[in-house]
C-alpha positions, 0 to 999 in steps of 0.5 A: 376639454373632454380630452384634458379631463380624461387625461386628468382622470387617468393620472389620478387613477395611476396615482391611486394605483401607485399609492395602493402598491406603495401602501400594501408593499411587503417592503418598508416604503417611507417618504421623508421631507428635506429635514428627514422627517417621516411623511408617509409610513406603509403597511410593510414599514409597520410590519418590519419596525412595529410602529404604526403610522401615527407613532412615527409620522412627523418624527425624524428617521433617526428614530430607526438608526442605532446609536452606533450608526449615528455616532459613526456619521451615517446619517450625514454620509447618506444625505451627502451621497443622496445630494451628490448622486440623487439616489443610494441603491442597495446599501447594507446597514442596520436599523432598530425596531420598536422593541429595540431589535437590530435588523440588517436591511438593504436601503434604497433612497431616491430624491423627490422633486416637484413639477418645478424640479425643486427637491421636496424630500426623498423616498426610502425602501428598506428590505429586511435581509437579517436572516440572509446575512446571518446565514451568509455570516455562518457560511463565511465562518464555516468556510474560515473554519474549513480553511483553517482545518485544511491548512492544519491538515495540509501542514500535518500531511506535509510534515508526515510526507517529510518524515516518510521521505526521511524514512525512505532515505534512511531505508535506501541508505540501509538497503545500499549498505546491506547490498554492499555487505551481501556482496562482500559476504558472497565474495568472502564465501566464494573465496573461502570455499575455493580456498578450502576445496583444494586442500580438502581434495588433497587430504581426501586423495591422500586418505584414499591412497592410505586406505587402498588395499595394497600388500605394501600398506601395513595398517593396524585395524585401529589405524585403518579405523581412524583413517576411515573416520577421517576420510568420512569427515573429509567427505562431509566437509567437502560436501559442506564447502560445495553447498556453501559455494553453491549458495554463493553462486546462486545468490550472485547469479553465477550458478550455470545450468546446462539444460537439455531433454533427458530420461528422468526415470533412468536417472531415478532408477540409477540413483535408487540402485546406488542408495540400495547399496549405500544404505542397507538399513532401509527398504528402497522402493521405486514405482511407476518409473517406466515409460515416462516421457523426457523432461527438460532440465539439468540432469546433474542438478536434478541428481543433486536434488535427488541425492539431497532428498534421499539423504534426508529420507534416510537420516530422518527414518528409522532402520528397516522402514520403507522409502518410496520413490514415485514419478507420474505425468501430471498435465505438462510436467512430471512430478516426482515424490519421495516418501518416508515413514520417519519422524515427520515435520511439524506444521509450524516448521514445514515451510521453514525447511526451505530456508537457509540454515534451517534444520529439523531436529530428529529428537534422538541422540544424533542432534545434527543433520547437515547445515540446512542448505540442501533443501534451499539449494534444491528448491532454487535448482528446481525453480530455475528449471521451471518446476517447483519443490514442496512437501507434505508431512505430519509429525510422527508419521513421515514426510513426502517431498515433491518436485516437478519438471516440465516435459521436454516436448512442451519447451523450446528453451536454451541449453545453458543459463545462469541460476541466480536469486532473481531467476529462481524466485 
């Protein structure tokens, strides 16, 4: 008997503890009878819905169900599921507070049975998840918005990429056409230049024979003057054809270079002597042109570069002014300078002078000085030989042109090569 009494007291204590837990739970815990009438109402239910126990006990739980939920048949579905399974776990639905506020709750319902196994009602635990669901709804809306933006941006990028691809195809087509035109131009220039050289050579030879100082050649002073002028113009045209042909060869990669070690100082001095005899209106001065090491390059092309620089210095300098040529070893190269006291070059034009067909006007009565090919060709020659050609100038006070060539002792290069646009750039 004592043992039975102790068991009864323990059972009562557990019941009281369970009742206390239920009564004080933060979640709403409600007990319903078989007709759905509220039998118990804990503190959590009061806080959640605003009703006191006295206000709801004995009333049907549909008091808490919104009209829309009732109309959709939710109460009937809950009763059917509860009867079939004995419980409903974490069902998400909506309930009403005393003030008519709509809450989103998770509902867990369980059938209750007596000791004989008869159904005596059910329990319901309701957990408020309104804020959680609102946050999740906002997140879902943001995700939908972001997905919409991503889809729109993806579509825009796809359209932009398609436009870029179309533009690239157009540019590739235009580039192919330009390359074809450039090839045709080079072929045309080369053909015309070759065709002009032969008759010009014949004309020049004939004029020189007529001008030869022979007793049998009876020319009047006027006739001789006209022949001298014609011969000069023929030489000028021959040089132009040669320049155009050089440009065509350079751009087609067919300009041969025969590189070797040679004495640059002797080459400069020899050319200076020739220009002193040819151009007596200027003072030609050479400095530091002795005891220089050999350079590596094509002496014929270097002589063409010197001729071009000397010719420009002569044309753009006034009579009796000095033209100075200097050469110095700097690091592993020799740098040659040609300095004049002429009209100079404006800063805006200084780099353009190395472009094809660009000319600097002198500003006097003679407006034409060549065809703007000499410096372009000269730079290509020097670059192909491993050097560089550049200029410094101040408008009105003269110009200095520089070109460098590598020392032969620092190179082990082939004797011959082809100069082309790629090789010179």
